PALOMI-242579 format. One line per 5 residues: their letters; for each residue x, z, y of C-alpha. Coordinates in steps of 0.02 Angstrom, whole numbers. Each point is the difference from the previous one (the first is absolute). Example, Ala and Ser with C-alpha at 12.3 -4.5 7.8 and 13.67 -1.06 7.14 Angstrom:
as	615:390:-225 | 69:-33:172;
This chain:
mnkks	3221:3532:4828 | -118:137:-60 | -186:12:44 | 25:125:140 | 138:-101:83;
lytai	-106:-157:-14 | -154:82:76 | 104:77:138 | 83:-166:39 | -169:-85:9;
ligas	-70:129:120 | 154:10:110 | 11:-189:5 | -184:-17:44 | 14:134:134;
naafn	156:-80:76 | -81:-172:-2 | -157:69:82 | 103:88:132 | 101:-158:39;
vamaq	-157:-108:10 | -85:127:110 | 148:9:118 | 8:-187:14 | -186:-12:33;
teaie	-2:141:125 | 136:-88:99 | -107:-157:0 | -149:92:76 | 114:96:121;
lgeld	-46:175:-55 | 116:70:131 | -118:-56:138 | -148:99:-72 | -54:156:93;
iadta	71:129:-120 | -35:142:121 | -186:-35:1 | -3:-13:-189 | 87:167:-20;
ataqt	-119:82:123 | -152:-48:-102 | 75:40:-171 | -25:165:-88 | 148:116:18;
stave	81:102:-137 | -88:156:67 | -177:-71:-3 | -130:100:-97 | -151:-38:-107;
asyes	-116:94:-118 | 83:41:-168 | -128:-109:-89 | -171:-78:24 | -134:21:-133;
ydpvd	-176:-17:66 | -73:-169:-50 | -183:35:-46 | -3:-126:-145 | 180:13:-61;
sgvsv	-9:189:-3 | 152:12:-114 | 121:-99:109 | 135:83:107 | 122:-98:108;
ineqs	168:60:67 | 57:-118:137 | 177:-51:45 | 27:128:138 | -69:141:-108;
vqnsr	114:-51:-143 | 152:17:112 | -58:165:75 | -53:88:-161 | 125:-66:-128;
gggid	129:120:-68 | 185:-33:-7 | 62:-127:-125 | -96:-147:-74 | -139:84:-100;
ttell	-157:-97:48 | -118:107:-104 | 32:153:109 | -112:-87:126 | -148:25:-118;
eqlpf	16:189:-4 | -106:16:156 | -155:-76:-83 | -132:115:-78 | -22:-78:-173;
vqmdv	186:-33:-29 | 107:131:-88 | 188:-4:-20 | 99:78:-142 | 35:178:54;
ererv	161:-1:-102 | 81:-117:126 | 41:159:98 | 98:65:-148 | 186:12:38;
tqeni	100:-90:-133 | 143:-121:21 | -105:-133:-87 | -144:22:123 | 117:-6:149;
qsirp	94:-152:-64 | -155:-108:-26 | -54:-96:155 | -140:-91:-91 | -180:14:60;
sdfsi	-91:156:-61 | -142:-6:-125 | -177:38:61 | -178:15:-65 | -158:-66:83;
sggny	-172:75:-35 | 55:84:-161 | 79:-154:-79 | 166:3:-89 | 149:-43:109;
ydnni	26:-161:-99 | -183:-53:19 | 12:-62:180 | 11:-179:62 | 150:-7:119;
mingv	23:-161:98 | 117:-67:134 | -88:-127:110 | -131:-17:-136 | 131:-38:-134;
sansv	-1:117:-150 | 145:123:-15 | -61:89:-157 | 104:32:-154 | -77:-46:-167;
hdatp	137:99:-89 | 0:185:-42 | 13:92:167 | -33:176:-67 | 137:129:31;
qsdns	147:-16:-118 | 145:114:-38 | 168:-58:65 | 51:3:-184 | -142:-118:-51;
iedvy	62:-134:-118 | -157:-108:-1 | -38:-2:187 | 91:-19:165 | 8:165:94;
gqtsq	-68:11:177 | -116:-151:-2 | -158:7:104 | -166:-91:-14 | 54:-105:151;
tfyvd	111:-151:-35 | 49:-42:178 | 59:112:142 | -21:-49:182 | 80:76:155;
pslig	-133:100:97 | 75:-58:165 | -66:-175:-41 | -179:53:-36 | -136:-63:116;
svevf	-140:98:-82 | -46:93:-159 | -174:-20:-76 | -55:134:-123 | -162:-12:-102;
dsnvs	-50:164:-82 | -184:-39:-41 | -142:-124:31 | 124:-142:-25 | -51:-180:31;
akygd	-15:-119:-148 | 149:-92:75 | 115:132:-75 | 26:41:-183 | 132:51:-128;
fmggv	-12:187:34 | -94:157:-49 | 68:113:137 | 18:-94:164 | 78:-146:93;
vnynv	146:1:123 | 50:-156:96 | 159:5:105 | -4:-140:129 | 169:-56:65;
rdpkk	-20:-34:185 | -6:-178:66 | 141:-72:107 | -23:30:185 | -17:-140:126;
efgmn	150:60:101 | 181:13:-55 | 40:178:-51 | 126:103:-95 | -21:174:-73;
lsvgy	141:106:-70 | -23:174:-72 | 112:121:-95 | -41:167:-80 | 93:142:-84;
qsdsm	-29:160:-97 | 114:117:-98 | -8:169:-86 | 61:82:163 | -168:-51:74;
vkynv	-104:80:-138 | -48:181:-29 | -11:44:-186 | -121:140:-40 | -5:113:-152;
drktl	-151:96:-66 | 87:162:-46 | -145:51:-111 | 44:-138:-124 | 180:55:-26;
degev	51:74:-165 | 96:163:7 | 181:-39:38 | -33:-186:13 | 134:-99:91;
ldpkp	-62:-151:97 | 85:-168:-11 | 87:-62:158 | -120:-74:127 | -20:-189:-15;
efsky	116:-100:112 | -55:-173:54 | -5:-131:137 | -124:-140:37 | 14:-150:117;
ttsis	-117:-138:57 | 37:-153:104 | -127:-131:51 | 12:-155:110 | -133:-130:35;
fdlpv	-18:-155:110 | -159:-80:68 | 40:-184:25 | -124:-114:89 | 54:-174:-52;
neqls	-133:-87:104 | -180:27:53 | -61:-26:-177 | 135:75:-112 | 62:180:3;
lltay	122:85:-117 | 39:180:-47 | 162:38:-90 | 61:175:-47 | 124:98:-104;
traes	-10:183:-53 | 122:107:-98 | -28:178:-58 | 123:106:-99 | 7:172:-78;
svnyr	151:91:-68 | -20:166:-93 | 131:118:-70 | -24:60:-179 | 100:130:-95;
rddsf	59:-22:-178 | -45:136:-122 | 134:131:-22 | 17:-52:-181 | 54:-172:64;
gggkf	130:71:118 | -111:23:154 | 40:-91:161 | -102:-114:112 | -49:-180:-16;
ssgdt	-119:-106:105 | -140:-122:-39 | -111:-99:116 | -138:-127:27 | 5:-154:110;
senfl	-153:-95:61 | 6:-161:101 | -134:-113:70 | 20:-180:60 | -148:-81:88;
lkavy	-43:-170:71 | -178:-30:61 | -71:-152:90 | -166:-34:85 | -45:-179:49;
ehsen	-156:-25:106 | -40:-182:-34 | -162:3:99 | -140:116:52 | -79:-25:-171;
ltfdg	153:-1:-112 | 146:121:-19 | 137:4:-130 | 108:150:-42 | 136:37:-126;
qimys	112:143:-47 | 146:35:-115 | 69:174:-31 | 138:61:-114 | 13:187:-32;
pydse	148:48:-113 | 5:183:-54 | 145:76:-99 | 11:175:-70 | 147:83:-89;
reqpn	-11:150:-113 | 125:104:-99 | -46:147:-109 | 94:161:46 | 3:53:-183;
rfnsy	50:-165:-81 | 158:-102:-15 | -2:-189:35 | -183:8:57 | 11:-104:159;
ttses	-162:-100:21 | -61:-122:132 | -180:-57:20 | -95:-118:113 | -168:-6:87;
sglqg	24:-168:84 | -132:-121:58 | -16:-177:67 | -165:-51:79 | -58:-153:94;
ylgas	-159:-89:50 | -69:-152:91 | -169:20:82 | -124:-96:106 | -155:55:94;
gvagn	-124:-89:108 | -178:-49:43 | -96:-142:-80 | -171:-24:77 | -77:173:1;
tdwnt	113:67:-139 | 154:107:26 | 122:-17:-144 | 174:46:-55 | 105:-32:-154;
klsfm	168:60:-63 | 123:-49:-136 | 121:141:-41 | 144:50:-113 | 70:171:-45;
hndss	147:43:-113 | 55:177:-43 | 159:49:-92 | 4:181:-61 | 141:-15:-127;
resan	133:127:-51 | 182:-3:-54 | 73:142:-103 | 110:30:-153 | -88:-54:-161;
elirw	55:149:-103 | -20:189:7 | 97:119:-113 | -18:188:-14 | 167:81:-40;
tgstv	38:180:-39 | 81:73:155 | 153:71:-88 | 50:-176:-55 | 15:-82:172;
dwcda	110:35:150 | -126:-47:137 | -135:128:-38 | -3:180:-63 | -188:19:-34;
tncfd	-70:22:-175 | -65:-180:0 | 77:-135:109 | -82:-168:34 | 98:-160:27;
ggigd	-87:-160:56 | -148:-72:93 | -180:-51:-29 | 20:-187:-29 | -31:-161:95;
leqtq	-177:-59:37 | -57:-160:82 | -171:23:80 | -82:-129:114 | -170:-54:65;
tdytw	-48:-164:83 | -169:-38:82 | -66:-168:61 | -162:15:97 | -121:-113:91;
nfdas	-148:68:95 | -134:-68:116 | -136:84:101 | -126:-58:128 | -146:59:108;
tplfa	-152:-108:37 | -158:46:97 | -148:-16:-116 | -181:23:52 | 2:156:109;
gllny	157:74:-77 | 180:-34:-50 | 61:-58:-170 | 178:50:-48 | 74:-74:-158;
gaewr	165:-39:-83 | 103:-33:-155 | 168:52:-71 | 114:-58:-140 | 153:97:-55;
htvae	133:-34:-130 | 108:150:-48 | 153:1:-113 | 70:171:-49 | 157:20:-103;
knrts	95:148:-70 | 153:-39:-106 | 133:101:-89 | 142:-124:-20 | 111:118:-101;
eynsy	-39:129:-132 | 5:181:56 | 51:142:-116 | -16:187:32 | 107:106:-117;
tsakt	-44:184:-26 | 24:146:-120 | 188:15:19 | 93:87:-143 | 176:72:-14;
pdegi	89:16:-169 | 70:158:-77 | 168:58:61 | 141:-111:-59 | -117:-144:-43;
swdcr	-20:-164:95 | -148:-118:-11 | 31:-158:-99 | -54:-118:140 | -34:-182:-39;
pgdpa	72:-135:114 | -112:-42:147 | -105:158:-12 | -27:48:185 | -66:174:-38;
ckgdn	136:62:-116 | 173:70:26 | 105:119:-100 | -80:159:64 | -175:-61:45;
vatqy	-135:-109:-78 | -182:-41:44 | -124:14:-143 | -149:-81:84 | -33:-141:121;
tnygk	-150:-89:76 | 10:-188:16 | -89:-92:140 | 11:-183:-48 | 7:-154:109;
ndarv	-167:-63:60 | -69:-137:110 | -170:55:66 | -94:-124:107 | -183:6:53;
tvnsr	-88:-135:100 | -166:30:87 | -113:-125:87 | -142:74:101 | -140:-87:94;
tlwse	-117:77:128 | -156:-53:93 | -81:111:130 | -140:-9:125 | -97:114:117;
yiqdi	-143:-25:121 | -21:101:159 | -162:5:96 | -80:110:132 | -183:44:-23;
gsvsi	-51:92:155 | 113:152:14 | 60:-16:-180 | 154:-99:-53 | 14:-49:-183;
ragar	157:-63:-89 | -33:-53:-179 | 137:-79:-104 | 86:-13:-167 | 170:-41:-74;
lthdd	23:-91:-165 | 172:5:-82 | 63:-66:-166 | 175:1:-73 | 72:-70:-160;
flkna	86:163:-44 | -141:123:-40 | -120:-148:1 | -133:100:90 | -119:-71:130;
nfapr	-25:141:126 | -147:-3:120 | 18:124:144 | -154:17:112 | 22:66:177;
lttsw	-144:58:112 | 5:82:172 | -139:38:123 | 22:69:176 | -146:64:104;
efmdd	18:27:188 | -140:128:15 | 57:54:174 | 109:-85:130 | 176:-17:-72;
tfltl	-47:118:-141 | 10:-71:-176 | -43:54:-176 | 98:-101:-129 | -34:0:-187;
ganry	98:-93:-133 | 2:-30:-187 | 149:-94:-71 | 101:-36:-156 | 188:-31:-4;
ysssm	102:-66:-147 | 184:37:-25 | 136:-131:7 | 79:-83:-152 | 136:128:-30;
vgyai	96:-63:-151 | 125:141:-25 | -82:49:-164 | 8:-180:-63 | 183:-7:46;
rskes	28:162:-94 | -88:-67:-155 | 131:-139:-8 | 147:118:4 | 101:18:-159;
drliy	-31:143:-120 | 101:159:16 | 97:23:-161 | 69:171:-43 | 147:3:-122;
rrevd	83:148:-85 | 153:25:-110 | 65:140:-108 | 174:74:28 | 104:121:-101;
eetge	84:127:114 | 116:59:-139 | 71:-170:-48 | -29:-103:159 | -96:-131:-98;
igdwe	-131:-97:99 | -152:-82:-80 | -88:-162:47 | -129:-16:137 | -177:1:-69;
lsssf	-163:-33:92 | -91:165:21 | -153:-46:105 | -61:-126:128 | -116:-6:148;
sptqy	-98:-154:49 | -51:-29:181 | -178:26:58 | -111:-142:-61 | -138:-72:106;
gesdl	-37:-172:-72 | -134:56:-124 | -76:132:113 | -129:-114:85 | 27:91:165;
dtpys	-120:4:146 | 65:-10:179 | 5:172:82 | -117:19:149 | -68:124:126;
delta	-179:14:60 | -27:65:176 | -139:72:106 | 39:33:182 | -89:57:157;
altip	60:12:180 | -78:60:163 | 84:-64:159 | -41:84:166 | 67:-30:177;
taldg	73:152:89 | 75:51:165 | 175:-59:50 | -45:-177:-54 | 5:71:-175;
tlrlk	-79:-32:-169 | -46:127:-133 | -20:-52:-181 | -62:99:-151 | 36:-90:-164;
svmrk	-20:32:-185 | 74:-100:-144 | -43:25:-183 | 98:-94:-133 | -15:-9:-188;
yrkqf	156:-75:-78 | -40:-66:-173 | 80:-97:-143 | 174:54:55 | 137:-47:-122;
sssdr	65:133:-119 | 95:7:-163 | -66:52:-170 | 65:139:-109 | 152:-41:-104;
iyged	-42:-125:-138 | 116:8:-152 | 43:-143:-116 | -16:3:-189 | 176:70:-18;
gksyh	-49:155:99 | 153:-19:110 | -29:-147:116 | -138:16:129 | -71:-78:158;
feman	-134:24:132 | -144:-112:48 | -81:-27:169 | -172:71:41 | -121:12:147;
dgatd	-26:188:-13 | 60:51:173 | -126:62:129 | 11:87:168 | -131:62:123;
yighs	34:15:186 | -101:58:149 | 62:13:178 | -76:49:167 | 79:-25:170;
iewsg	-29:31:184 | 95:-114:120 | 9:-2:189 | 96:-102:126 | -4:2:189;
sydnh	104:-29:156 | 20:65:176 | 105:-94:125 | 161:-37:-98 | -32:134:-133;
ffnan	-60:-58:-172 | -66:118:-134 | -38:-18:-185 | -61:135:-118 | -67:3:-178;
vtwse	-44:126:-135 | -22:-47:-184 | -70:96:-148 | 21:-81:-172 | -5:36:-185;
tknkg	82:-102:-138 | -39:31:-184 | 85:-85:-145 | -118:-19:-148 | 120:-86:-119;
qsdyf	177:-63:-18 | 41:-125:135 | 188:-34:-7 | 25:-125:-140 | 187:-20:31;
dfvdp	44:171:-67 | 113:4:-151 | 75:145:-96 | 158:-15:-103 | -39:105:-155;
eddnn	186:28:-30 | 26:85:168 | -61:180:11 | 24:-6:189 | -159:-106:10;
yvyyr	-107:148:-57 | -52:157:93 | -104:156:-25 | -164:9:99 | -147:119:-22;
geiis	40:46:-181 | 43:-175:-61 | 152:-112:-21 | -42:-163:88 | 96:-151:63;
lselh	49:-20:181 | -113:-153:0 | -150:106:-50 | 48:126:133 | 3:-138:130;
diegr	-174:-56:-53 | -67:178:14 | 74:18:172 | -76:-166:49 | 21:-61:178;
qnfaa	18:168:86 | 158:-48:94 | -110:-127:89 | -160:103:4 | 10:151:114;
pfrar	-184:51:18 | 11:35:187 | 96:-93:134 | -10:-4:190 | 98:-94:131;
vswst	-1:-12:189 | 109:-110:111 | 28:-21:187 | 92:-146:80 | 43:-11:184;
nwfde	138:-43:125 | 74:93:146 | 104:-20:158 | -66:-169:53 | 1:-61:-182;
slmth	184:44:-24 | -33:117:-147 | -115:-28:-149 | -50:142:-116 | -100:-7:-160;
vsath	-43:169:-76 | -90:20:-166 | -48:153:-100 | -44:-13:-185 | -73:135:-111;
rgayt	-4:-12:-189 | -106:131:-86 | 49:100:-153 | -28:-80:-171 | 29:34:-185;
hinkt	158:-67:-78 | 84:10:-170 | 173:72:23 | 151:38:-109 | 28:187:-19;
rdtie	165:92:-10 | -29:40:-184 | 25:-90:-165 | -76:32:-171 | 76:-25:-172;
iddte	-113:-68:-138 | 66:-51:-172 | 181:9:61 | -36:-116:147 | 0:57:181;
ydmye	-131:-69:120 | -21:12:188 | -159:90:51 | -126:-70:126 | -148:84:83;
ktkkk	-131:-31:132 | 51:60:173 | -70:-19:174 | 95:-98:130 | -17:82:169;
afttv	-70:-86:153 | 122:-91:113 | -11:-44:184 | 127:-110:86 | 18:-60:179;
dlnsr	96:-161:34 | 61:-61:169 | 55:-177:43 | 70:-30:173 | 75:-151:87;
yrlik	84:7:170 | 32:-156:103 | 178:5:62 | 3:-165:96 | -132:-127:47;
tadye	36:-156:103 | -85:-168:16 | 113:-65:-139 | 24:138:-127 | -49:175:-54;
asvev	92:138:-94 | -71:159:-76 | 49:145:-111 | -114:79:-129 | -3:165:-92;
kirnl	-117:29:-147 | -23:177:-63 | -90:33:-164 | -62:176:-37 | 35:59:177;
fnnlp	-34:184:-38 | 102:0:-161 | -141:50:-118 | 22:11:-188 | -87:-150:-85;
htttt	-24:91:-168 | 65:-139:-113 | 64:17:-177 | 177:66:-22 | 116:29:-147;
sgkry	133:130:-34 | 149:-20:115 | -94:-131:105 | -124:108:94 | 16:-92:165;
qmgra	-151:-73:88 | -4:-114:150 | -13:91:166 | 25:-66:176 | 80:-172:0;
ywvgl	59:-109:145 | 22:-187:12 | 81:-81:152 | -2:-181:55 | 45:-121:140;
nfsi	-100:-154:50 | 46:-147:110 | -113:-147:41 | 4:-156:107;
């Protein structure tokens, strides 16, 4: 039995056992005699409404909370939990997610996001306080990447948004309780089991017939023919049970499945025709809460989230590849009161498998020598197998004790992380195909995979086996003291972390003061330092095997083939002798919170961040032979960020309003993406920009974080219900201002017999979109309720101004998602 089957069997078995126990227990307490009608009357209905988010704590000025009802009302179609964060002022999503490509449509993973100018992989993402952060390389990779698994995100575990009880987002002024980030913190809390038996079933669907594809005609080349519009379908199914075993023990069990299927078209040189690929995401959950007494509660949870993705290159033969993004997470926790101290502790486990299976050989043939391709060069093979896993074991404890006239909060954490990345078989990429003179055949040696009578490869790159394993132990102590002195509240704290990987002891002070200088009117000031997590992707890379480039001479007149000889080699990036510091960000923040009409609150907030000591790679360092070379790690990366926001929320009767406007500026002051690598043998990795030939990696560093850094954003939302609460509507309007972007032009330039794509700075136009979520209650009785929902993104079909390429000029316009919900 493989790992996935074993995990699935465990979860299904546990869920079935829990369900059987619950049914037996509910019979014993005669659940049928309970007043179900009264319970249903007091419960929230599917059409209830709340504010989109709440964000007005005078001390925790950087905390925003999206509650359970708001999650259900504002979430988009599908299972992307990070879409919920788009409504917050200091959170920015990748604008390229609106780009219409089959790959974008196929992926149903959570989107990447930035908080307060941080990199999208510099956030601390948690589920019920348990880390869900990848320590591997989560930067974007080509689907042809040999060294990395395509499509991975910085999040190791995906949870169904229908199970979320609340989302906590920390964008600034973060308590010393939280660490391992430079951007922000997001904690998804899975809801607790309810005290009454309940069942919820929901299904959703979307296809290309429900999407309007737009084209910016100004970007079209003269006579350009567009590719066929993408064809796809997506499904989601979710079912959950609330099972009250007895007065003390309650269970929640759930299963979710989401699928995408997208049609691709093979290149004409490969015969054309359609083929389909898809992603599948599942989620199994079992959660228990046991209330032992008024002063002691135990809870536990186990979730398994398998994710499978298939990929096939339209311009390659035998390229079928499957990859995973699967996670298993569990914890046991206890909380209670001892004397005058509130405490809680948790022991947790998380395992992520992001491996890949693909053919371990790639050969470039001359098109005239094969019968399955008529291009000049035809590629046969895949990108090789990779085994990539991460396992975390964590224990944490925190408590609150009144001390003198204030409150002392304190805690500790220990984490053991094991990250592995293994290539179990050698991978060879054969290039530089040659054909002999007419009437001559190559003298192929037995067992030569890249030689046949009319075709031979004269160069190949060898990626050897490797077994890369990194273990990190980290220990944390934190404490903060909160005291009111008249109308001023002071929170002073610090976080001390040490790990045995970088071997740095990092002291992060946190200070916040809040002054109520008028009734319910607060001025909050904060000065804080945040250290990044122990990302070990660069250490994993340093343990990868060298890339060895071999060449051989051939005689086209006689067909004679020479021996393979080592031409050059590339060593992975080294970090061990670099004596690296831990990257950090220093923050100053100020917020003014004012009460307004309509039971509202107005907040003006500024956040200034200086990101320093970010990891980067050195210039190329050559060996004594002048051929082999490597890179070394450095702390040269730096970024400055400043953001200002105005937020308001209010309500009238059953109408809830949220609005925010954000101005920000992000400046890169040095290289900050240390995972970049350029293959010197591949001219496709170089481009022409502003009078110079530079690598795509350098271009990425120049561009910086602009896809996550629109300088002006505004959003307003309105939630309400109608017709005696039969219809719920949630309307939101989002404006993204224009910003500078580096874009590929339509031209190329030839220098020294090599042709390069040309890039230039362009301005992305502003974009405004209106989204509408609606849910209509079809039936409501004392025992059950049924509703239908329609979610419309980009209601007015505006052009999002994303990047396009020749033949693929489509951009996402109006899109519908429909769903049905049934609950008991």
